[in-house]
N, CA, C and O of each residue as an XYZ file, in Angstrom:
692
protein
N      29.298    -87.292     27.533
C      29.545    -86.051     28.235
C      28.335    -85.167     28.017
O      27.873    -85.019     26.886
N      27.810    -84.574     29.087
C      26.610    -83.751     28.969
C      26.926    -82.413     28.322
O      28.046    -81.909     28.412
N      25.914    -81.847     27.668
C      26.093    -80.578     26.983
C      26.449    -79.463     27.964
O      27.296    -78.622     27.664
N      25.800    -79.451     29.144
C      26.096    -78.374     30.094
C      27.499    -78.516     30.663
O      28.140    -77.509     30.966
N      27.990    -79.736     30.813
C      29.358    -79.912     31.289
C      30.338    -79.396     30.252
O      31.327    -78.748     30.595
N      30.069    -79.679     28.994
C      30.940    -79.168     27.944
C      30.919    -77.647     27.913
O      31.952    -77.010     27.708
N      29.756    -77.077     28.114
C      29.662    -75.624     28.151
C      30.469    -75.083     29.306
O      31.125    -74.048     29.187
N      30.423    -75.772     30.405
C      31.225    -75.367     31.547
C      32.695    -75.363     31.186
O      33.441    -74.455     31.552
N      33.093    -76.378     30.473
C      34.489    -76.505     30.103
C      34.924    -75.355     29.223
O      35.973    -74.757     29.463
N      34.135    -75.029     28.202
C      34.580    -73.993     27.281
C      34.802    -72.673     27.986
O      35.787    -71.985     27.721
N      33.906    -72.315     28.874
C      34.109    -71.021     29.475
C      34.762    -71.118     30.825
O      35.127    -70.103     31.419
N      34.909    -72.299     31.304
C      35.790    -72.458     32.439
C      37.163    -72.092     31.954
O      37.987    -71.543     32.685
N      37.381    -72.403     30.733
C      38.681    -72.157     30.150
C      38.750    -70.857     29.391
O      39.670    -70.067     29.598
N      37.807    -70.623     28.527
C      37.947    -69.491     27.643
C      37.960    -68.166     28.352
O      38.631    -67.239     27.898
N      37.273    -68.044     29.406
C      37.377    -66.791     30.103
C      38.320    -67.008     31.247
O      38.117    -66.511     32.355
N      39.283    -67.707     30.979
C      40.265    -68.033     31.969
C      41.006    -66.810     32.402
O      40.611    -65.682     32.107
N      42.051    -67.033     33.082
C      42.597    -65.983     33.877
C      43.756    -65.237     33.267
O      43.874    -64.038     33.516
N      44.604    -65.843     32.501
C      45.836    -65.191     32.091
C      45.977    -65.046     30.587
O      46.089    -66.049     29.882
N      45.973    -63.836     30.085
C      46.299    -63.665     28.688
C      47.800    -63.511     28.542
O      48.487    -63.284     29.538
N      48.317    -63.623     27.365
C      49.732    -63.392     27.156
C      49.933    -62.725     25.809
O      49.035    -62.739     24.966
N      51.089    -62.150     25.602
C      51.362    -61.438     24.374
C      51.955    -62.341     23.322
O      52.357    -63.468     23.611
N      52.009    -61.842     22.085
C      52.680    -62.629     21.070
C      54.158    -62.312     21.093
O      54.602    -61.489     21.893
N      54.921    -62.948     20.234
C      56.371    -62.813     20.280
C      56.817    -61.375     20.048
O      57.901    -60.995     20.492
N      56.010    -60.563     19.361
C      56.381    -59.181     19.094
C      55.943    -58.234     20.197
O      56.387    -57.086     20.225
N      55.100    -58.672     21.089
C      54.571    -57.813     22.139
C      55.392    -57.957     23.404
O      55.989    -59.004     23.653
N      55.419    -56.898     24.202
C      56.083    -56.971     25.492
C      55.274    -57.867     26.417
O      54.044    -57.838     26.378
N      55.946    -58.668     27.257
C      55.191    -59.523     28.166
C      54.407    -58.684     29.172
O      54.811    -57.573     29.516
N      53.293    -59.220     29.636
C      52.492    -58.519     30.621
C      53.239    -58.503     31.947
O      53.794    -59.516     32.372
N      53.248    -57.349     32.591
C      53.913    -57.233     33.883
C      53.136    -58.015     34.931
O      53.730    -58.728     35.740
N      51.817    -57.888     34.923
C      50.964    -58.626     35.856
C      49.763    -59.152     35.074
O      48.756    -58.455     34.951
N      49.855    -60.368     34.545
C      48.784    -60.867     33.688
C      47.442    -61.033     34.386
O      46.413    -61.063     33.712
N      47.415    -61.142     35.710
C      46.130    -61.243     36.402
C      45.287    -59.992     36.190
O      44.058    -60.057     36.209
N      45.944    -58.860     35.991
C      45.225    -57.586     35.827
C      44.430    -57.513     34.525
O      43.556    -56.657     34.394
N      44.714    -58.393     33.555
C      43.931    -58.404     32.324
C      42.453    -58.584     32.641
O      41.605    -58.017     31.952
N      42.127    -59.360     33.670
C      40.740    -59.653     34.010
C      40.167    -58.723     35.067
O      39.043    -58.924     35.528
N      40.930    -57.706     35.455
C      40.406    -56.711     36.375
C      39.425    -55.837     35.590
O      39.752    -55.349     34.508
N      38.240    -55.645     36.131
C      37.202    -54.930     35.399
C      36.328    -55.924     34.671
O      36.094    -57.032     35.154
N      35.837    -55.520     33.487
C      34.882    -56.340     32.746
C      35.526    -57.008     31.535
O      36.369    -56.422     30.855
N      35.106    -58.254     31.282
C      35.553    -58.996     30.112
C      34.359    -59.725     29.493
O      33.347    -59.967     30.150
N      34.506    -60.069     28.211
C      33.514    -60.882     27.507
C      34.249    -61.992     26.774
O      35.359    -61.799     26.278
N      33.619    -63.146     26.714
C      34.184    -64.280     25.987
C      33.100    -64.869     25.097
O      31.945    -64.984     25.507
N      33.478    -65.243     23.875
C      32.541    -65.895     22.958
C      33.279    -66.995     22.218
O      34.402    -66.803     21.752
N      32.636    -68.150     22.116
C      33.276    -69.259     21.432
C      32.285    -70.316     21.004
O      31.082    -70.212     21.246
N      32.822    -71.337     20.362
C      32.032    -72.470     19.895
C      32.631    -73.734     20.488
O      33.842    -73.946     20.429
N      31.771    -74.575     21.062
C      32.183    -75.855     21.628
C      31.831    -76.955     20.640
O      30.710    -77.022     20.136
N      32.804    -77.813     20.373
C      32.604    -78.981     19.514
C      32.799    -80.220     20.367
O      33.905    -80.515     20.818
N      31.701    -80.946     20.582
C      31.724    -82.159     21.388
C      31.562    -83.343     20.448
O      30.751    -83.305     19.523
N      32.330    -84.381     20.685
C      32.274    -85.569     19.845
C      30.825    -86.047     19.676
O      30.085    -86.184     20.651
N      30.443    -86.295     18.430
C      29.127    -86.813     18.063
C      27.962    -85.888     18.433
O      26.840    -86.353     18.634
N      28.226    -84.581     18.524
C      27.162    -83.611     18.803
C      27.313    -82.412     17.877
O      28.381    -82.162     17.318
N      26.225    -81.686     17.734
C      26.239    -80.464     16.946
C      26.997    -79.381     17.733
O      26.774    -79.239     18.935
N      27.889    -78.614     17.082
C      28.586    -77.521     17.780
C      27.579    -76.508     18.319
O      26.508    -76.320     17.741
N      27.929    -75.855     19.431
C      27.047    -74.843     20.010
C      27.869    -73.692     20.581
O      29.048    -73.837     20.903
N      27.197    -72.532     20.695
C      27.835    -71.295     21.158
C      27.778    -71.188     22.676
O      26.810    -71.593     23.321
N      28.854    -70.626     23.218
C      28.920    -70.333     24.651
C      29.512    -68.934     24.793
O      30.511    -68.609     24.152
N      28.893    -68.109     25.635
C      29.408    -66.767     25.907
C      29.429    -66.543     27.411
O      28.745    -67.232     28.167
N      30.223    -65.569     27.829
C      30.154    -65.158     29.225
C      30.594    -63.724     29.366
O      31.298    -63.182     28.514
N      30.166    -63.116     30.457
C      30.662    -61.808     30.871
C      31.296    -62.009     32.233
O      30.774    -62.746     33.070
N      32.412    -61.358     32.448
C      33.125    -61.515     33.703
C      33.383    -60.183     34.369
O      33.469    -59.144     33.715
N      33.503    -60.234     35.678
C      33.859    -59.056     36.475
C      34.963    -59.489     37.416
O      34.745    -60.336     38.282
N      36.154    -58.913     37.256
C      37.303    -59.318     38.049
C      37.803    -58.225     38.970
O      37.762    -57.040     38.640
N      38.279    -58.650     40.137
C      38.908    -57.737     41.092
C      40.180    -58.390     41.612
O      40.277    -59.614     41.704
N      41.148    -57.555     41.948
C      42.376    -58.032     42.564
C      42.258    -57.730     44.052
O      42.104    -56.574     44.446
N      42.332    -58.776     44.882
C      42.205    -58.611     46.327
C      43.458    -58.032     46.952
O      44.488    -57.906     46.288
N      43.376    -57.683     48.210
C      44.526    -57.118     48.926
C      45.680    -58.108     49.007
O      46.826    -57.705     49.205
N      45.390    -59.404     48.854
C      46.440    -60.425     48.861
C      47.036    -60.656     47.476
O      47.901    -61.517     47.317
N      46.586    -59.893     46.461
C      47.111    -60.020     45.104
C      46.412    -61.066     44.260
O      46.740    -61.218     43.083
N      45.453    -61.796     44.829
C      44.741    -62.836     44.072
C      43.634    -62.222     43.224
O      42.982    -61.259     43.628
N      43.436    -62.794     42.051
C      42.339    -62.392     41.189
C      41.092    -63.158     41.590
O      41.131    -64.375     41.770
N      39.996    -62.447     41.728
C      38.689    -63.068     41.915
C      37.868    -62.665     40.701
O      37.596    -61.484     40.486
N      37.473    -63.667     39.903
C      36.731    -63.430     38.670
C      35.391    -64.137     38.772
O      35.329    -65.354     38.952
N      34.312    -63.357     38.654
C      32.955    -63.913     38.688
C      32.394    -63.788     37.277
O      32.340    -62.695     36.714
N      31.977    -64.918     36.714
C      31.481    -64.955     35.346
C      30.014    -65.369     35.304
O      29.573    -66.231     36.064
N      29.271    -64.739     34.402
C      27.907    -65.143     34.089
C      27.993    -65.879     32.753
O      28.280    -65.272     31.721
N      27.743    -67.184     32.778
C      27.941    -68.050     31.617
C      26.603    -68.364     30.964
O      25.641    -68.747     31.629
N      26.564    -68.192     29.636
C      25.374    -68.510     28.860
C      25.741    -69.525     27.782
O      26.573    -69.266     26.912
N      25.098    -70.683     27.865
C      25.317    -71.765     26.909
C      24.050    -71.932     26.088
O      22.949    -71.995     26.636
N      24.206    -72.003     24.783
C      23.064    -72.163     23.882
C      22.180    -73.329     24.351
O      22.644    -74.461     24.487
N      20.899    -73.024     24.594
C      19.939    -74.044     25.003
C      19.935    -74.381     26.483
O      19.230    -75.301     26.897
N      20.703    -73.659     27.291
C      20.788    -73.933     28.736
C      20.480    -72.664     29.524
O      20.635    -71.562     28.998
N      20.043    -72.800     30.784
C      19.862    -71.597     31.607
C      21.226    -71.004     31.987
O      22.208    -71.739     32.094
N      21.293    -69.684     32.193
C      22.555    -69.057     32.600
C      23.015    -69.583     33.963
O      22.210    -70.058     34.763
N      24.326    -69.488     34.209
C      24.858    -69.886     35.510
C      26.060    -69.008     35.845
O      26.580    -68.291     34.990
N      26.482    -69.077     37.078
C      27.617    -68.294     37.553
C      28.809    -69.209     37.804
O      28.654    -70.332     38.282
N      30.014    -68.709     37.472
C      31.270    -69.411     37.739
C      32.205    -68.447     38.474
O      32.229    -67.252     38.180
N      32.970    -68.971     39.424
C      33.890    -68.130     40.199
C      35.296    -68.729     40.141
O      35.493    -69.922     40.376
N      36.265    -67.873     39.823
C      37.690    -68.231     39.820
C      38.392    -67.460     40.935
O      38.005    -66.339     41.264
N      39.419    -68.065     41.507
C      40.335    -67.379     42.433
C      41.731    -67.867     42.077
O      42.045    -69.042     42.269
N      42.576    -66.970     41.558
C      43.898    -67.339     41.044
C      44.951    -66.414     41.640
O      44.738    -65.210     41.773
N      46.101    -67.003     41.998
C      47.224    -66.209     42.524
C      48.526    -66.700     41.920
O      48.637    -67.853     41.502
N      49.497    -65.824     41.880
C      50.825    -66.205     41.397
C      51.541    -66.962     42.505
O      51.536    -66.543     43.662
N      52.162    -68.091     42.136
C      52.857    -68.915     43.136
C      54.347    -69.023     42.856
O      55.082    -69.620     43.642
N      54.798    -68.460     41.758
C      56.213    -68.481     41.396
C      56.383    -67.773     40.066
O      55.417    -67.291     39.474
N      57.623    -67.716     39.603
C      57.889    -67.066     38.321
C      57.190    -67.842     37.204
O      57.508    -69.006     36.960
N      56.244    -67.200     36.532
C      55.534    -67.832     35.431
C      54.596    -68.960     35.845
O      54.179    -69.761     35.008
N      54.260    -69.026     37.138
C      53.375    -70.093     37.625
C      52.254    -69.502     38.462
O      52.469    -68.605     39.277
N      51.047    -70.027     38.243
C      49.854    -69.560     38.935
C      49.055    -70.775     39.375
O      49.149    -71.847     38.778
N      48.273    -70.594     40.417
C      47.444    -71.688     40.917
C      46.185    -71.101     41.517
O      46.151    -69.936     41.912
N      45.143    -71.930     41.580
C      43.915    -71.439     42.179
C      42.795    -72.434     42.067
O      43.002    -73.639     41.922
N      41.590    -71.885     42.139
C      40.391    -72.704     42.102
C      39.411    -72.120     41.088
O      39.476    -70.944     40.731
N      38.508    -72.978     40.642
C      37.415    -72.585     39.767
C      36.221    -73.402     40.230
O      36.351    -74.602     40.472
N      35.071    -72.778     40.357
C      33.918    -73.427     40.982
C      33.493    -74.728     40.313
O      32.863    -75.555     40.971
N      33.801    -74.948     39.058
C      33.406    -76.185     38.388
C      34.530    -77.208     38.275
O      34.299    -78.322     37.805
N      35.718    -76.859     38.688
C      36.849    -77.789     38.621
C      36.829    -78.728     39.816
O      36.315    -78.400     40.886
N      37.401    -79.902     39.603
C      37.602    -80.865     40.680
C      39.072    -80.756     41.053
O      39.933    -81.266     40.336
N      39.367    -80.097     42.167
C      40.757    -79.880     42.557
C      41.287    -78.566     42.026
O      40.526    -77.732     41.536
N      42.611    -78.381     42.123
C      43.211    -77.091     41.761
C      43.320    -76.867     40.253
O      43.272    -77.802     39.453
N      43.467    -75.598     39.904
C      43.759    -75.179     38.538
C      45.235    -74.810     38.521
O      45.670    -73.990     39.330
N      46.012    -75.396     37.619
C      47.443    -75.084     37.480
C      47.642    -74.316     36.181
O      47.116    -74.705     35.138
N      48.404    -73.221     36.245
C      48.633    -72.376     35.082
C      50.134    -72.133     34.976
O      50.777    -71.724     35.942
N      50.684    -72.388     33.789
C      52.113    -72.198     33.551
C      52.330    -71.295     32.348
O      51.648    -71.425     31.331
N      53.284    -70.377     32.469
C      53.686    -69.559     31.341
C      54.623    -70.409     30.486
O      55.622    -70.932     30.980
N      54.295    -70.543     29.202
C      55.103    -71.339     28.281
C      55.369    -70.463     27.065
O      54.501    -70.309     26.205
N      56.555    -69.896     26.992
C      56.860    -68.965     25.909
C      55.961    -67.757     25.993
O      55.936    -67.068     27.012
N      55.220    -67.492     24.930
C      54.338    -66.328     24.889
C      52.879    -66.707     25.127
O      51.970    -65.956     24.774
N      52.660    -67.876     25.728
C      51.294    -68.340     26.006
C      51.214    -68.843     27.442
O      52.224    -68.970     28.135
N      49.987    -69.124     27.868
C      49.750    -69.729     29.171
C      48.982    -71.021     28.977
O      48.054    -71.091     28.171
N      49.380    -72.049     29.727
C      48.698    -73.347     29.664
C      47.972    -73.573     30.982
O      48.572    -73.522     32.056
N      46.673    -73.824     30.886
C      45.828    -74.142     32.038
C      45.597    -75.644     32.043
O      45.370    -76.249     30.995
N      45.654    -76.238     33.219
C      45.318    -77.651     33.345
C      44.464    -77.833     34.587
O      44.777    -77.310     35.656
N      43.367    -78.593     34.427
C      42.507    -78.888     35.568
C      41.607    -80.068     35.241
O      41.449    -80.450     34.081
N      41.028    -80.630     36.275
C      40.112    -81.766     36.145
C      38.681    -81.258     36.278
O      38.410    -80.250     36.930
N      37.770    -81.999     35.632
C      36.344    -81.702     35.694
C      35.597    -82.953     36.145
O      36.132    -84.059     36.060
N      34.373    -82.786     36.619
C      33.585    -83.963     37.006
C      33.453    -84.952     35.846
O      33.526    -84.571     34.678
N      33.259    -86.209     36.184
C      33.063    -87.232     35.167
C      34.355    -87.776     34.597
O      34.343    -88.393     33.531
N      35.480    -87.563     35.285
C      36.754    -88.091     34.810
C      37.331    -87.343     33.619
O      38.134    -87.900     32.870
N      36.937    -86.092     33.432
C      37.437    -85.279     32.324
C      38.658    -84.490     32.749
O      38.753    -84.055     33.897
N      39.600    -84.302     31.824
C      40.741    -83.422     32.074
C      40.749    -82.356     30.984
O      40.465    -82.641     29.821
N      41.074    -81.139     31.371
C      41.055    -80.011     30.443
C      42.436    -79.389     30.341
O      43.140    -79.227     31.338
N      42.809    -79.045     29.117
C      44.029    -78.283     28.867
C      43.641    -77.142     27.944
O      43.010    -77.349     26.907
N      44.026    -75.939     28.332
C      43.690    -74.754     27.564
C      44.940    -73.932     27.335
O      45.778    -73.795     28.226
N      45.059    -73.391     26.147
C      46.156    -72.489     25.811
C      45.567    -71.121     25.511
O      44.613    -71.004     24.741
N      46.139    -70.081     26.125
C      45.705    -68.698     25.905
C      46.824    -67.891     25.275
O      47.979    -67.973     25.693
N      46.470    -67.113     24.268
C      47.426    -66.216     23.613
C      46.694    -64.941     23.228
O      45.731    -64.996     22.463
N      47.136    -63.773     23.751
C      46.399    -62.543     23.446
C      46.901    -61.840     22.198
O      47.921    -62.197     21.610
N      46.156    -60.850     21.833
C      46.567    -59.977     20.739
C      47.766    -59.153     21.191
O      48.033    -59.033     22.386
N      48.480    -58.591     20.233
C      49.670    -57.820     20.561
C      49.357    -56.556     21.354
O      50.227    -56.047     22.061
N      48.123    -56.034     21.249
C      47.797    -54.813     21.999
C      47.290    -55.099     23.412
O      47.037    -54.161     24.167
N      47.137    -56.366     23.786
C      46.754    -56.721     25.147
C      45.296    -56.488     25.494
O      44.939    -56.526     26.671
N      44.437    -56.246     24.500
C      43.026    -55.998     24.803
C      42.133    -57.207     24.555
O      40.953    -57.192     24.903
N      42.693    -58.250     23.955
C      41.918    -59.460     23.685
C      42.857    -60.655     23.666
O      44.076    -60.497     23.738
N      42.292    -61.840     23.569
C      43.110    -63.043     23.509
C      42.365    -64.181     22.847
O      41.136    -64.172     22.772
N      43.111    -65.160     22.367
C      42.547    -66.350     21.753
C      42.769    -67.539     22.674
O      43.834    -67.687     23.275
N      41.764    -68.372     22.775
C      41.831    -69.541     23.639
C      41.508    -70.794     22.829
O      40.575    -70.811     22.026
N      42.291    -71.829     23.056
C      42.037    -73.139     22.472
C      41.971    -74.137     23.619
O      42.898    -74.238     24.422
N      40.882    -74.861     23.686
C      40.637    -75.803     24.770
C      40.501    -77.212     24.218
O      39.862    -77.429     23.189
N      41.112    -78.174     24.917
C      40.969    -79.592     24.586
C      40.541    -80.317     25.853
O      41.160    -80.160     26.905
N      39.478    -81.113     25.748
C      38.974    -81.896     26.872
C      39.154    -83.371     26.522
O      38.822    -83.811     25.422
N      39.689    -84.125     27.487
C      39.951    -85.547     27.275
C      39.275    -86.391     28.346
O      39.051    -85.961     29.477
N      38.962    -87.619     27.929
C      38.495    -88.633     28.868
C      39.244    -89.913     28.503
O      39.246    -90.320     27.341
N      39.866    -90.536     29.466
C      40.700    -91.717     29.233
C      41.752    -91.438     28.165
O      42.125    -92.335     27.408
N      42.233    -90.193     28.103
C      43.259    -89.814     27.143
C      42.756    -89.500     25.747
O      43.531    -89.042     24.908
N      41.490    -89.731     25.479
C      40.911    -89.461     24.166
C      40.239    -88.098     24.139
O      39.589    -87.706     25.109
N      40.390    -87.380     23.043
C      39.762    -86.065     22.915
C      38.258    -86.242     22.742
O      37.805    -86.941     21.836
N      37.488    -85.601     23.623
C      36.024    -85.666     23.547
C      35.397    -84.306     23.234
O      34.223    -84.240     22.870
N      36.163    -83.221     23.373
C      35.625    -81.892     23.070
C      36.774    -80.924     22.796
O      37.876    -81.066     23.325
N      36.479    -79.937     21.952
C      37.432    -78.861     21.650
C      36.647    -77.572     21.488
O      35.476    -77.573     21.107
N      37.323    -76.474     21.787
C      36.695    -75.180     21.536
C      37.745    -74.153     21.173
O      38.920    -74.286     21.512
N      37.294    -73.129     20.477
C      38.089    -71.945     20.189
C      37.235    -70.757     20.573
O      36.039    -70.722     20.285
N      37.849    -69.786     21.223
C      37.086    -68.617     21.643
C      37.967    -67.384     21.689
O      39.194    -67.462     21.622
N      37.307    -66.248     21.806
C      37.975    -64.954     21.919
C      37.557    -64.307     23.228
O      36.379    -64.304     23.585
N      38.533    -63.761     23.938
C      38.298    -63.045     25.194
C      38.616    -61.575     24.937
O      39.649    -61.255     24.349
N      37.735    -60.688     25.375
C      37.907    -59.251     25.164
C      37.723    -58.487     26.454
O      36.772    -58.732     27.197
N      38.633    -57.556     26.727
C      38.404    -56.625     27.832
C      37.380    -55.615     27.371
O      37.447    -55.129     26.242
N      36.420    -55.290     28.245
C      35.358    -54.360     27.847
C      35.264    -53.141     28.747
O      34.387    -52.302     28.542
N      36.130    -53.018     29.727
C      36.068    -51.837     30.591
C      37.414    -51.142     30.628
O      38.464    -51.765     30.468
N      37.361    -49.856     30.840
C      38.585    -49.066     30.940
C      39.370    -49.396     32.207
O      40.578    -49.164     32.264
N      38.693    -49.936     33.226
C      39.398    -50.249     34.459
C      40.347    -51.426     34.294
O      41.283    -51.590     35.075
N      40.104    -52.245     33.274
C      40.994    -53.371     33.036
C      42.363    -52.806     32.661
O      42.466    -51.920     31.813
N      43.408    -53.324     33.296
C      44.755    -52.809     33.082
C      45.709    -53.964     32.854
O      45.446    -55.094     33.264
N      46.842    -53.665     32.182
C      47.868    -54.687     32.030
C      49.144    -54.274     32.754
O      50.122    -55.021     32.759
N      49.142    -53.111     33.355
C      50.313    -52.666     34.118
C      50.121    -53.035     35.586
O      49.000    -53.300     36.021
N      51.224    -53.052     36.357
C      51.079    -53.437     37.774
C      50.224    -52.479     38.564
O      50.018    -52.679     39.761
């Protein structure tokens, strides 16, 4: 698996779309709004048989008139040139979201599971990604854990933190 593909995976996921609260926090009324405004993500990617490396991104999200989130991210991977990633996510049912991400092969499926959200999508090269997001109780940040598999075997993992950085970011409808 190439280093840039792994970097894509970490922030394809880590600056993903839906944060969620912990068991003590009230659930978000509209979780897509967490990414409205500016966000930052920082994490470490661990790829099998490679040295871990840092990946960061800054995102700018808007909610369209159709209610879909459009998130444009500037991704920086240690040792690689910066690149842009674009997400488009909409709610499709109670606790269910679907959309696209510029580096995914096919759709991105997102399900609310308890107090977390699970993202699932495919990547080039026969890779599948599963990410779990869980935010802080105050709704201003979140933790992401990503697992990437090939032929069912884990080939990469990452942990990262997502932070809202603008006042325009909201968690209310």
